C-alpha positions as CSV (number, residue, x, y, z in Angstrom):
1,X,161.8,56.2,166.9
2,X,159.9,56.8,163.7
3,X,157.3,59.4,163.0
4,X,155.1,59.4,160.0
5,X,153.8,62.8,158.7
6,X,150.4,62.4,157.2
7,X,147.7,64.8,156.0
8,X,145.7,65.9,153.0
9,X,147.3,67.4,149.8
10,X,148.4,71.0,150.0
11,X,148.3,71.0,153.9
12,X,152.0,71.7,154.2
13,X,153.1,68.3,155.6
14,X,156.0,68.0,153.1
15,X,157.1,71.5,154.1
16,X,157.0,70.4,157.7
17,X,159.1,67.4,156.8
18,X,161.6,69.8,155.1
19,X,161.6,72.0,158.2
20,X,162.3,69.1,160.6
21,X,164.9,67.3,158.5
22,X,166.6,70.2,156.6
23,X,165.8,68.3,153.4
24,X,164.0,69.7,150.4
25,X,160.7,68.4,149.2
26,X,162.4,66.1,146.8
27,X,164.6,64.6,149.4
28,X,164.5,60.9,150.5
29,X,165.5,57.5,149.3
30,X,162.2,56.5,147.8
31,X,162.6,53.1,149.3
32,X,159.1,52.9,150.8
33,X,156.7,53.4,148.0
34,X,158.0,56.8,147.1
35,X,157.7,58.3,150.5
36,X,160.4,60.8,151.6
37,X,162.7,59.7,154.5
38,X,164.8,62.0,156.7
39,X,166.3,62.2,160.2
40,X,165.8,64.8,162.9
41,X,168.6,65.3,165.5
42,X,167.0,66.0,168.9
43,X,168.7,69.0,170.6
44,X,169.6,68.0,174.2
45,X,171.0,70.5,176.8
46,X,171.8,67.6,179.2
47,X,173.9,65.9,176.5
48,X,175.7,69.2,175.9
49,X,176.5,69.5,179.7
50,X,177.7,66.0,179.8
51,X,180.0,66.6,176.8
52,X,181.4,69.7,178.4
53,X,182.1,67.9,181.7
54,X,183.4,64.7,180.2
55,X,184.8,65.5,176.7
56,X,184.6,62.7,174.1
57,X,185.7,62.8,170.4
58,X,182.1,62.0,169.3
59,X,178.9,63.4,170.7
60,X,175.8,61.9,169.1
61,X,172.3,63.2,169.6
62,X,169.2,61.0,169.8
63,X,167.6,60.9,166.3
64,X,164.0,60.6,165.1
65,X,163.3,59.1,161.7
66,X,160.8,61.1,159.8
67,X,158.6,59.7,157.0
68,X,156.7,62.0,154.7
69,X,153.7,60.0,153.3
70,X,151.9,61.2,150.1
71,X,148.8,63.2,150.8
72,X,145.6,61.4,151.1
73,X,141.8,61.8,151.7
74,X,139.2,62.9,149.2
75,X,138.8,66.3,150.8
76,X,137.9,67.9,147.5
77,X,134.4,66.6,148.1
78,X,134.5,67.2,151.8
79,X,134.4,63.4,152.4
80,X,137.0,60.9,153.5
81,X,136.8,57.2,152.6
82,X,138.9,57.0,149.4
83,X,141.1,54.6,151.3
84,X,144.9,54.3,151.2
85,X,147.0,52.1,149.0
86,X,149.2,49.3,150.5
87,X,152.5,51.2,150.2
88,X,151.1,54.2,152.0
89,X,149.6,52.1,154.7
90,X,152.8,50.1,155.1
91,X,154.8,53.3,155.7
92,X,152.3,54.5,158.3
93,X,151.9,51.2,160.1
94,X,155.6,51.0,160.8
95,X,155.6,54.4,162.5
96,X,155.6,54.7,166.3
97,X,153.4,57.8,166.1
98,X,151.6,59.9,163.5
99,X,152.0,63.7,162.9
100,X,148.8,64.8,161.3
101,X,149.0,68.1,159.4
102,X,146.0,70.1,158.2
103,X,145.9,73.7,157.0
104,X,144.3,76.8,158.5
105,X,146.0,79.3,156.2
106,X,144.4,80.7,153.1
107,X,146.4,81.5,150.0
108,X,145.0,82.3,146.5
109,X,148.1,80.8,144.9
110,X,147.6,77.5,146.8
111,X,143.8,77.0,146.7
112,X,142.3,74.4,149.1
113,X,141.1,71.3,147.1
114,X,137.7,71.7,148.6
115,X,137.5,75.4,148.0
116,X,137.3,76.2,151.7
117,X,139.5,76.4,154.8
118,X,138.2,74.2,157.6
119,X,140.8,72.3,159.6
120,X,138.3,70.2,161.5
121,X,136.5,69.0,158.3
122,X,139.9,68.0,156.9
123,X,140.7,66.2,160.2
124,X,137.5,64.2,159.9
125,X,138.2,63.3,156.3
126,X,141.7,62.0,157.1
127,X,140.5,60.2,160.2
128,X,137.7,58.5,158.1
129,X,140.3,57.3,155.6
130,X,142.5,55.9,158.4
131,X,139.5,54.0,159.9
132,X,138.6,52.6,156.5
133,X,142.3,51.6,155.9
134,X,142.4,49.8,159.3
135,X,139.1,48.1,158.6
136,X,140.3,46.9,155.2
137,X,143.3,45.3,156.9
138,X,141.1,43.5,159.4
139,X,138.7,42.3,156.7
140,X,141.5,40.9,154.6
141,X,142.9,38.9,157.5
142,X,139.4,37.8,158.5
143,X,138.8,36.3,155.1
144,X,141.9,34.1,155.4
145,X,141.1,33.1,159.0
146,X,137.5,32.2,158.1
147,X,138.7,29.8,155.4
148,X,141.1,28.2,157.9
149,X,138.5,27.8,160.5
150,X,135.9,26.4,158.1
151,X,138.4,23.7,157.0
152,X,139.3,22.9,160.6
153,X,142.9,24.0,160.1
154,X,143.0,27.0,162.4
155,X,145.3,26.9,165.5
156,X,144.0,27.9,168.9
157,X,145.9,31.2,168.5
158,X,144.3,31.9,165.2
159,X,140.8,31.3,166.7
160,X,141.6,33.9,169.4
161,X,142.8,36.2,166.8
162,X,139.6,35.7,164.8
163,X,137.5,36.6,167.8
164,X,139.5,39.7,168.5
165,X,139.3,40.8,164.9
166,X,135.5,40.3,164.9
167,X,135.3,42.9,167.7
168,X,137.8,45.2,166.0
169,X,135.8,45.1,162.8
170,X,132.6,45.9,164.6
171,X,134.2,48.9,166.3
172,X,135.8,50.2,163.1
173,X,132.6,49.7,161.2
174,X,130.8,51.9,163.7
175,X,133.5,54.6,163.2
176,X,135.4,54.0,166.4
177,X,139.2,53.9,166.6
178,X,141.2,50.7,166.8
179,X,142.8,52.1,170.0
180,X,139.4,52.2,171.6
181,X,139.0,48.4,171.5
182,X,139.9,46.6,174.7
183,X,142.2,43.7,174.1
184,X,143.6,41.0,176.4
185,X,147.4,40.7,176.6
186,X,147.3,37.8,174.2
187,X,145.0,39.5,171.8
188,X,147.2,42.6,171.8
189,X,150.2,40.5,171.0
190,X,148.4,38.7,168.1
191,X,147.1,42.0,166.6
192,X,150.2,44.1,167.2
193,X,151.6,43.4,163.7
194,X,148.6,45.2,162.1
195,X,150.0,48.5,163.1
196,X,146.5,50.1,163.2
197,X,146.8,53.8,162.3
198,X,143.9,54.7,164.6
199,X,145.6,53.1,167.5
200,X,148.8,55.1,167.2
201,X,149.8,58.1,169.4
202,X,148.9,61.3,167.5
203,X,150.3,64.8,167.2
204,X,148.1,67.3,165.4
205,X,149.8,70.2,163.6
206,X,147.5,72.9,162.4
207,X,149.5,74.9,159.7
208,X,148.7,78.6,160.1
209,X,149.7,81.6,158.0
210,X,152.0,84.5,158.9
211,X,148.9,86.7,159.4
212,X,147.7,84.4,162.1
213,X,150.8,84.8,164.3
214,X,151.5,84.8,167.2
215,X,150.2,81.2,167.2
216,X,146.9,80.5,168.8
217,X,145.1,77.2,169.1
218,X,141.4,77.4,168.3
219,X,139.0,75.8,170.7
220,X,137.6,73.4,168.0
221,X,141.1,72.1,167.3
222,X,141.6,71.4,170.9
223,X,138.3,69.7,171.2
224,X,139.1,67.4,168.2
225,X,142.5,66.7,169.6
226,X,141.1,65.9,173.0
227,X,138.5,63.5,171.6
228,X,141.3,61.7,169.6
229,X,144.0,61.7,172.3
230,X,146.2,64.1,170.3
231,X,148.6,66.8,171.3
232,X,147.7,70.0,169.4
233,X,150.2,72.5,167.9
234,X,149.5,75.6,165.8
235,X,152.6,76.3,163.6
236,X,153.5,78.5,160.7
237,X,155.3,75.8,158.8
238,X,156.7,78.1,156.0
239,X,158.5,80.2,158.6
240,X,159.9,77.1,160.2
241,X,161.7,76.4,156.9
242,X,163.0,80.0,156.8
243,X,164.3,79.7,160.4
244,X,166.1,76.5,159.5
245,X,168.0,78.3,156.7
246,X,169.3,81.1,158.8
247,X,172.7,81.4,160.5
248,X,172.4,80.8,164.2
249,X,173.1,84.5,165.0
250,X,170.0,85.6,163.0
251,X,167.4,83.1,164.3
252,X,166.4,85.0,167.4
253,X,166.0,88.4,165.6
254,X,163.9,86.7,162.8
255,X,161.7,84.9,165.4
256,X,161.1,88.1,167.3
257,X,160.2,90.0,164.1
258,X,157.6,87.5,163.0
259,X,156.4,86.4,166.4
260,X,157.3,82.8,165.8
261,X,158.8,80.4,168.4
262,X,162.4,79.6,167.3
263,X,162.0,76.1,168.9
264,X,158.7,75.3,167.2
265,X,160.3,72.4,165.2
266,X,161.6,70.9,168.4
267,X,158.1,71.3,169.9
268,X,156.8,68.8,167.4
269,X,159.3,66.2,168.6
270,X,158.6,67.1,172.2
271,X,154.9,66.5,171.6
272,X,155.7,63.2,170.0
273,X,157.9,62.2,173.0
274,X,155.0,63.1,175.3
275,X,152.5,61.2,173.2
276,X,154.8,58.1,173.2
277,X,155.8,58.6,176.8
278,X,159.5,58.5,175.9
279,X,162.5,58.9,178.2
280,X,166.1,59.8,177.2
281,X,169.1,57.8,178.5
282,X,172.8,58.2,177.7
283,X,175.8,56.1,177.1
284,X,179.5,57.1,177.5
285,X,181.5,54.5,175.6
286,X,185.2,53.9,176.5
287,X,186.1,57.6,176.3
288,X,185.2,57.6,172.6
289,X,181.5,58.4,172.3
290,X,178.8,60.1,174.2
291,X,175.3,59.3,172.9
292,X,171.7,60.0,173.7
293,X,169.0,57.4,173.1
294,X,165.2,57.5,173.2
295,X,163.3,54.7,174.9
296,X,159.6,54.1,175.8
297,X,159.0,54.7,179.5
298,X,158.8,51.5,181.6
299,X,161.4,49.6,179.4
300,X,164.1,47.6,181.1
301,X,167.9,47.9,181.1
302,X,167.9,44.7,178.9
303,X,165.6,46.5,176.3
304,X,167.8,49.6,176.5
305,X,170.8,47.3,175.8
306,X,169.0,46.0,172.8
307,X,168.5,49.5,171.5
308,X,172.3,50.0,171.6
309,X,173.3,46.7,170.0
310,X,171.7,43.2,169.9
311,X,174.9,41.7,171.2
312,X,174.6,43.7,174.4
313,X,171.1,42.3,175.0
314,X,172.2,38.8,174.1
315,X,175.2,38.8,176.5
316,X,173.8,41.2,179.1
317,X,175.5,40.8,182.5
318,X,174.6,44.0,184.4
319,X,174.2,47.8,183.9
320,X,176.2,50.4,185.7
321,X,173.8,53.3,186.2
322,X,174.2,57.0,187.3
323,X,172.1,60.1,186.8
324,X,173.4,62.5,184.2
325,X,173.6,65.4,186.7
326,X,175.5,63.2,189.2
327,X,178.0,62.2,186.5
328,X,178.5,65.8,185.4
329,X,179.2,66.8,189.0
330,X,181.6,63.9,189.5
331,X,183.5,64.7,186.3
332,X,184.3,61.1,185.3
333,X,183.1,57.6,185.7
334,X,186.1,56.8,187.9
335,X,185.3,59.7,190.3
336,X,181.7,58.7,190.4
337,X,182.6,55.1,191.3
338,X,185.0,56.3,193.9
339,X,182.2,58.4,195.5
340,X,179.8,55.4,195.4
341,X,177.4,57.1,193.0
342,X,177.3,54.3,190.4
343,X,174.7,51.6,191.0
344,X,174.8,48.1,189.7
345,X,171.4,47.1,188.2
346,X,170.1,43.9,186.6
347,X,168.3,43.3,183.3
348,X,164.9,44.0,184.8
349,X,165.9,47.5,186.0
350,X,163.4,50.2,184.7
351,X,165.4,52.8,182.9
352,X,164.6,56.4,184.1
353,X,164.8,59.6,182.2
354,X,168.4,61.0,182.5
355,X,170.1,57.7,183.3
356,X,173.6,57.2,182.0
357,X,174.2,53.4,181.4
358,X,177.3,51.5,181.0
359,X,176.3,48.0,179.9
360,X,178.5,45.1,180.9
361,X,178.0,42.1,178.5
362,X,179.8,39.0,177.2
363,X,179.2,37.2,173.9
């Protein structure tokens, strides 16, 4: 799973990236147009229980890839619409969900580019930029399709795509989100590669100051989030970084002193999981490795196998399935099989949250 952190300059989005990944603001590979890349390991009490009950040399948490995208939106003028460059859009389009960060803190040493603190105004400016970026992508493709159609060289699929893009352009031009446009199954397949930013699940993080703790979520932030289908969190991002630097024994005391949630960073991932409707499944491989995996709800055992390794999906035979709590209680796969707790499922089985899978395959 990949999350892209977006927001206007000086909002604290790169600080949030550092808090989630443990990397400094200069971290990253720079392989995606200069964006920062990092990984967040998802804490998982169920995986810990499983590891205690059935020890393995390696225990691997589910991971979330984080992408910190350069700040955008012309908020210095209070208006969006500057548009995003291709590299920035490319990094955002490949994300499964967006984490949109705006600031509610005031600090003389870090003045707001627009000379005011107004999270909703910043949200509107960023949203406008995303709509314009989506519209530019549509118009670019429309130009190519129009040429093909006029020359009689368009395929039936390209004609369907052109009709869908016409509706999409109309909606975006009116200020609506790409996600609000109703598409048929075929149209959705044809347009999926656009990765429309305004169609992605959204988590809104309002970056508050220490003086605003304990965290509260203002009514206008909730209203904006509700109107755009976003989960809303109010976090003091600077303190999240400080929490991440402390030894485990000092975290609770620090959190209590400042009135900050010690699991606030995890809350961002939980909100993204909820927005994406993600479940967690587990694998226990040959006594060597226990591992947690994230998967969109409703996906099949075959798709889960593909997440693990393409060979497993290609040579899929069946999946042995047991709930994590049942396996912990049984103490081993052998004991669970003896007690008749392990089910045999086919490729179309819908993976449930907390399933432990043992994929049988042959290639």
